C-alpha atoms as one frame of an Amber mdcrd trajectory, in Angstrom:
protein
 -22.030   1.109  11.109 -18.564   1.793  12.415 -15.423   1.579  10.330 -14.193
   3.837   7.590 -16.674   4.917   4.918 -15.921   3.942   1.319 -14.522   6.478
  -1.106 -10.886   7.634  -1.333 -10.042   6.366   2.146  -6.384   6.275   1.102
  -4.712   8.647  -1.365  -1.042   7.651  -1.758  -0.819   9.491  -5.093  -0.500
  12.993  -3.634   3.292  13.039  -3.366   3.608  11.297   0.003   4.215   7.826
  -1.416   6.673   7.008  -4.201   5.525   4.249  -6.593   7.647   1.123  -7.152
   9.294   1.416  -3.743   8.803  -0.701  -0.628   7.490   2.172   1.482   6.898
   0.227   4.704   5.369   1.915   7.757   4.797   0.657  11.287   1.227  -0.555
  11.763  -0.856   0.174  14.829  -2.286  -3.296  15.638  -5.763  -1.848  16.159
  -5.754  -0.796  12.480  -4.789  -4.249  11.187  -8.174  -4.925   9.531 -10.243
  -2.327   7.679 -14.046  -2.400   7.600 -16.313  -0.131   5.568 -19.871  -0.043
   4.250 -18.988  -2.403   1.367 -18.327  -5.305   3.754 -21.511  -7.212   2.750
 -20.678  -6.843  -0.949 -17.114  -8.137  -0.484 -18.236 -11.123   1.598 -20.982
 -12.022  -0.875 -18.458 -12.013  -3.718 -16.045 -14.170  -1.714 -18.809 -16.685
  -1.019 -19.722 -16.794  -4.722 -16.129 -17.403  -5.805 -15.606 -20.118  -3.198
 -18.784 -21.872  -4.313 -18.051 -21.654  -8.041 -14.317 -22.472  -8.170 -12.598
 -22.912  -4.820  -9.216 -23.729  -6.395  -9.201 -20.342  -8.109  -9.326 -18.461
  -4.803  -7.837 -20.856  -2.216  -4.643 -22.921  -2.171  -2.711 -24.467   0.714
   0.172 -26.683   1.635  -1.371 -29.236   4.047   1.308 -28.555   6.658   0.118
 -24.939   6.991  -3.179 -25.767   8.724  -1.839 -24.917  12.205  -0.562 -21.531
  11.009  -3.862 -20.842   9.264  -5.649 -21.610  12.531  -3.300 -19.205  14.296
  -4.429 -16.451  11.916  -8.082 -17.331  12.436  -7.627 -17.155  16.213  -6.027
 -13.724  15.915  -9.005 -12.516  13.890 -11.562 -14.021  16.269  -9.991 -12.064
  19.114  -9.410  -8.865  17.145 -12.680  -8.379  15.264 -15.248  -8.307  18.117
 -12.934  -6.152  20.224 -12.208  -3.647  17.449 -15.652  -3.645  15.782 -18.161
  -4.728  18.461 -21.162  -3.438  16.492 -20.165  -5.485  13.452 -18.775  -8.769
  14.828 -20.487 -10.717  17.614 -19.249 -14.121  18.768 -21.766 -16.661  20.062
 -20.110 -20.005  20.679 -18.930 -21.462  17.396 -20.725 -18.781  15.364 -19.406
 -15.330  14.466 -22.169 -12.969  13.425 -21.263 -10.383  10.793 -24.099  -7.991
  11.554 -24.312  -5.741   8.458 -23.968  -8.745   6.134 -26.592 -10.806   7.956
 -24.133 -13.711   8.173 -23.392 -16.299  10.841 -20.057 -17.969  10.092 -19.275
 -21.286  11.782 -15.690 -20.536  12.779 -15.182 -24.066  14.165 -16.297 -25.875
  11.001 -13.338 -28.181  10.413 -14.663 -29.207   7.008 -13.329 -25.850   5.824
  -9.699 -24.755   6.052  -9.072 -22.039   8.661  -8.165 -19.527   5.937 -11.521
 -20.129   4.232 -13.367 -19.533   7.495 -11.316 -16.384   8.043 -11.980 -15.174
   4.502 -15.729 -15.297   5.118 -15.343 -12.682   7.872 -13.226  -9.904   6.372
 -12.678  -7.871   3.226  -8.954  -8.645   3.176  -7.270 -11.436   1.235  -4.779
 -13.589   3.160  -1.387 -14.961   2.094   0.861 -17.103   4.296   4.593 -16.897
   3.566   6.751 -19.710   4.986  10.540 -19.853   5.058  12.279 -22.662   3.177
  15.524 -23.397   1.367  14.834 -20.817  -1.322  13.650 -18.169   1.109  10.060
 -17.288   1.955   7.467 -18.898  -0.313   3.709 -18.570  -0.873   2.523 -21.548
   1.218  -1.205 -20.842   1.642  -3.625 -18.222   0.455  -7.220 -17.114   0.294
  -7.115 -14.586  -2.534 -10.482 -13.603  -3.983  -9.513 -10.173  -5.279  -6.173
 -10.391  -7.133  -5.063  -7.430  -9.228  -4.215  -8.901 -12.646  -2.629 -12.136
 -11.396  -3.891 -15.658 -10.808  -3.479 -17.606  -7.579  -2.589 -20.775  -9.479
   0.373 -18.979 -11.062   1.726 -17.508  -7.799   1.149 -20.318  -5.300   4.369
 -21.979  -4.159   6.676 -19.284  -5.517   9.362 -17.543  -3.503   9.487 -13.775
  -2.992  11.689 -13.344  -6.053   9.412 -15.532  -8.147   6.328 -13.619  -7.046
   7.866 -10.286  -8.027   9.526 -11.277 -11.319   7.242  -9.016 -13.440   7.822
  -5.923 -11.246  10.133  -3.429 -12.984  13.373  -2.932 -11.070  12.588  -5.534
  -8.422  15.578  -7.807  -9.084  18.017  -4.900  -9.285  16.832  -2.649  -6.461
  14.239  -4.278  -4.197  14.868  -8.018  -3.897  17.465  -7.845  -1.135  15.551
  -5.253   0.864  12.308  -7.257   0.742  14.142 -10.409   1.828  15.629  -8.562
   4.814  12.209  -7.233   5.838  10.832 -10.774   5.938  13.874 -12.090   7.788
  13.913  -9.366  10.427  10.214  -8.631  10.952   9.464  -8.805  14.715   6.216
 -10.423  15.843   5.313  -7.315  17.843   5.914  -4.783  15.054   3.624  -5.343
  12.057   4.022  -3.057   9.044   1.918  -1.805   6.154   2.348  -0.328   2.687
   0.231   0.641  -0.328   0.188   0.108  -4.057  -2.247   1.369  -6.638  -3.060
   1.648 -10.330  -5.919   2.632 -12.630  -8.321   0.052 -14.053 -11.072   0.409
 -16.665 -13.669  -1.293 -14.424 -14.548  -1.835 -10.775 -14.535  -5.649 -10.648
 -13.255  -6.952  -7.326 -12.101 -10.285  -8.785  -9.526  -9.259 -11.384  -7.185
 -12.185 -12.152  -6.367 -11.167 -15.737  -5.169  -8.018 -17.473  -7.439  -5.105
 -18.151  -7.415  -3.695 -21.709  -8.834  -0.210 -21.958 -11.941   0.158 -24.142
 -12.202   2.373 -27.171 -14.116   5.620 -26.803 -14.841   7.420 -23.569 -12.950
   6.169 -20.530 -14.281   5.794 -16.986 -11.191   4.867 -14.950 -11.177   3.508
 -11.421  -8.411   3.810  -8.858  -7.614   0.307  -7.597  -5.615   0.522  -4.375
  -4.042  -2.260  -2.317  -3.450  -1.692   1.383  -1.039  -4.430   2.389   0.045
  -5.499   5.881   2.802  -7.831   7.067   2.981  -9.448  10.480   4.971 -12.345
  11.864   2.846 -14.986  13.537   4.156 -15.473  17.080   3.638 -19.259  17.260
   4.483 -20.589  13.786   6.977 -17.860  12.881   5.401 -17.608   9.412   4.663
 -14.195   7.904   1.067 -13.218   7.158   0.494 -10.877   4.233  -2.950  -9.242
   3.959  -4.280  -7.380   0.935  -7.245  -5.027   1.203  -8.641  -3.734  -2.085
 -10.193  -0.269  -2.347 -11.837   0.774  -5.614 -12.789   4.406  -6.268 -14.249
   5.866  -9.493 -12.147   8.703 -10.857 -15.400  10.397 -11.926 -16.272  10.841
  -8.234 -13.430  13.356  -7.999 -15.602  15.825  -9.924 -17.672  16.381  -6.783
 -15.006  15.571  -4.180 -13.908  18.607  -2.126 -10.263  17.748  -2.899 -10.999
  16.367  -6.354  -8.803  18.710  -8.381  -5.819  18.134  -6.089  -6.256  14.361
  -6.096  -6.650  14.240  -9.878  -3.486  16.314 -10.233  -1.656  13.906  -7.916
  -2.717  10.863  -9.938  -1.690  12.647 -13.144   1.760  13.494 -11.802   2.321
   9.915 -10.634   1.460   8.586 -14.100   3.689  11.152 -15.786   6.537  10.045
 -13.520   6.352   6.390 -14.563   8.929   4.980 -16.930   7.602   3.188 -19.999
   8.342  -0.149 -18.305   6.471   0.847 -15.167   3.530   2.179 -17.171   3.408
  -1.039 -19.200   3.413  -3.107 -15.991   0.377  -1.145 -14.844  -1.319  -1.496
 -18.269  -1.214   2.287 -18.719   1.354   2.719 -21.488  -0.791   2.294 -24.597
  -3.645   4.491 -23.350  -1.682   6.865 -21.137  -2.557  10.001 -23.148  -6.293
   9.283 -23.031  -6.165   8.555 -19.292  -4.233  11.746 -18.624  -6.851  13.713
 -20.569  -9.563  12.435 -18.202  -7.526  13.511 -15.188  -6.695  16.896 -16.668
 -10.376  17.621 -17.302 -11.066  17.039 -13.583  -8.016  19.010 -12.515  -9.218
  22.015 -14.519
C-alpha cells in the first residue's frame, strides 16, 4: 500500500526539535493526513471504542455540526486524491481498501466527526472562539495520551494546557496569537513525544512503570492546525505513532536515535520529567537507552 511505513517515521528527539516549545512549521496541504500499514488496526480500535463507550471518545456542542461536516467534506475530497489506492468513493460509501471497510459517509444518524473518524488514523478536535478565547467545542479522540476527553471538553486553550510546565508563563500568549492569526490557506504542524511503558493506542490515564525489566515505547504526536474556511473554526488533528525502543537495536540509526532520546530526557527539568511520568524511573529508562547507544 502507499503511505509511510510504520516505524520511527518521525524522530524529533535528535536535536532538531526542542521539547516544551510550540515549534510550529508550515504544513504542505498534501501531507495533512498520514497513512501507514497500521491503518486497519487503528480503525478497528476506533470502531471498538465507539461501540463500547461513545461518550468516552466523542463529544460535541450541537451547534458545531456544520463545522464538523465541513471537516468531513475536506477529508472526502483529500483522501481519494492523495491516496487513490487506499480510499475509493462510490456514491455515499467510502471504501478503505486495506481495512476492508465501506463507510457510509452520508449516514446522518452519526455525527460528521464520527464518520470522519472511521476513515483516518488521526483524532479530531474542533476549537471555536468564544468570550474566553478558543475552546474545545467538538472532538473525536480515541487515542489520548494520558488525558480523558470528558475532562478536556469545553475548556479553553489555557484550561487545556494547565498541567503543562511553563505554559502559563511562557507559552499561553503565543498559542493564543497562533489561533487568532492562523490563515485558512496556511496550515501548520508540530510534534510532541514521550516514553510509555506499553503500546496501547487508547491511553486516557497515567502510565506507571512496572518493576523489573523495562520495555519502553516512544509515543509521538504529530499535530496539525488549520482554519476552516467556511466556519472560521480551527481544526486540530492528532496522529499517534508508537515505536518500541527495543527496535532501535536493529535500526541502522539506532545508536544515534537512542542517544538523542537520552539527551532529551537528561535535558528535562524535574517538573517536565514528572509531567511526562519519567521522573521516578528516569535512571532505569536512561539505562535502557544507554545499553542501545553502546
